[in-house]
N, C-alpha and C positions, 0 to 999 in steps of 0.2 A: 446433370444428375443431382437429385436431392439427397444429401447425406442422410437425412432422417428416414428416408424410405429405401435406401440402398440395401441390397441383400447379398452380402458377400458369399453366403452359402447357397445361393440360387444356381441352377444349372448354367454353366458358362455359355456365352455366345461367341461364335466366330463370324466376323463380317468379312466377306470376300469381295474385293473390288478388282475385277479382271474382265476385259471385253471379249475374252474367249469363252463362248458359251459351253463348249465341250469340257474345258478345264474346270470351269465353275461347277459343272454337274458332277465331274469326277471327285472334286474336292468335297462337294456337298455330301456325296455318298460315303466317302471315307470318314469324314468328321462325324456324321450322324451315326456311323457304325460303332463309334466309341462313346455314344451317349451325349454328344454335344448339340447345342442348338446352332443352326447355321442360317445366315442371311446373305444372299448373293446380290451383287449390283454390277451392272455393266459399265458404270462410269462413276467418277468421283462426285459429280453433281447429284446422282441418284443416292449415293451413300449419305450425302449431307442432308437429304430429306427423310432419312430413316426416323421412325418413331423412337422416342426415348425409352431406355431400358434401365432397370435398377440392378441388373445382374452383371457379374464380371464379364469383360469382353476383350477381344483382341482383333486387330485388323490385318488380314492377309492382303497385301497391296502389290499389284503388278507394277513394275517400273515403267513399262511402256503403255501409257493410256492415251486415248484420244483427247485432245484439248489441253491436258496438263500431264507432266511426267509424274510418276509415283514419288520420286524424290522431292519434287517441288510441292506436291500435295502433302507429303509428310511434313515438310517445313511449314506449310500453311496451317496445318492442324496444330502444330506446336505453338505457332504464333497466336492462334486463337484460343489457346488454353486447353485444348483437348489432350488429355493425358493417357488415353487408351494406348496400350502397347502395340507397336507396329512390327510386322514381319514382312520384309520386302521379298518379292519373287521376280525373277527375270530369266529370259532365255538367252540374254546377251550380256551377262555380267562381266565386269572387270574389276581389278583391285581398287582403282581410284573410286569407282562407283560404290563398292562395298564399304570402303573406308568412310566415304561421305555419309552413307546410310547409318553406319554404326555410330559415328560421331554425333549424328542428329538424334540418337537415342533408340534406333531400331533394336529389337530383341535379337533378330537374326536376319541374314541375307542369304536366301536360297536360290541356287541356280538350277533352272529347269533342264532336264528332268531331275527331280530330287527323289530320294527314298521316302516312302510313306512314313517310316519311323522318324526320320529327321524332321519332317513337318510336324508330326504329332508331338515330338519332344519340344520343338520350338513353341508350339501352341500351349503346351502344358506350362512352360516357363513363363509365357506371356500372361496366362490366366492367373498364375500364382502372384505375379507382380501386380496385376490389376486388383486382385482380391485384397492384397495388403494395402493398396492405395485406398480402396473403399473402406476398409477397417480404420485406417488412419483418419480419413475424412469424417467418418462417423464419430470417432473419439474426439476429434477437434471440434466438431459441431456441438457435441454434448458439453464440452468444456466451456465453449463460448456462451452457451445458453445458461449454464450455471453461473458464470461470471456476471452475466447481464442481470442476474437476480440480486446481486449485492447492492446495498445502498451506497451512495457516494462515500460515506464515512467508513463503512465496512471495507470497501475497496481500498481506501486510503490507508487504513490500519493494516490490511493484508500486505500491501506493497512495502510499507515501512518495516513490517515484521520480517518479511522475506529478505529485506536488505540487510538484516542483521541487528536491528535495534531491539532492545529489551522493552517490555511493557512500560517501564518507568520512563525510558527515554522517549518512547512514542507519545506518552502522556504529556511530557514536557514540550515535545514538538508541536502537538496539536492544542495545547492549552486546556487539557481536560484531565480527569482523574484516572489513576491506574485501573481502578475498578471498571470504569467505563470502557477503557481500552480492552480489558479482558473480555468484556461482554461482546464488543464488536469483533474481536479476534475469534471468539468462540462461534459467533454467528457466521463469520466468513468460513471457518473450517467446516461447519455443518452444511452451509449452502453449497460449498464447493465439493462436498462429499470427500474431503481429505481424511484419510485414515490416520495420518500423522503429520507433524509439522514438515518433515522431509518430503512427504507427499505433496503438501501445499507448495513447497519451494519448487518442486518439479513442474507443478501445474503453472506456476507463475512464469517459469522459464519457457514453457510451451506457449503460453499466451504472448510473451514477448517475441518469440520466434515467429509467431503468426501475425505480428504487426500490432498487437495490443500493447498499450502503454498505460502506466498508472493514470487514473483519473485525476484531474486537477481540482 
């Protein structure tokens, strides 16, 4: 998913992966009745071929699938970097199975037959989570784009400033004038769209957490 085109406010989608046609149909009707988009698939392979979407989504995944178990498929998705929230469904659940699913990050583990409201509550929680993830990715993408617009010297001054050095100290470190440091620091604040120095510090921390490091 492209963070630049993601739409956290779009109508959420529920993806259903279950080889039981009648159950998929019943879930489709229930979910559409509350205004959700629904996409149904009879296999994990079919789900992987789905077209990309920029709306929040969640996956209703049956534990017993042909070819691969739902639990193994959940793990495969996690390894491949898919962050879409997963809700596991099964007609043969047990405690170890549910523990494994939840430890792997599942939003919920529903044993068939389940109450409609339990499913809807789980789906709402999953969509809330994915919506937050979309918003965070958008914010992160915008931050990285602004940081990329800095010149090497502006970046250098920014990192030295957020490390706690005063303009005079930065000037000594870089072998330049304090006035020049102030100009670079001001440019960095403007390009990063920082409303205050504390805001700039938070941005730098977010960049470091995302794997960005001061330019050499």
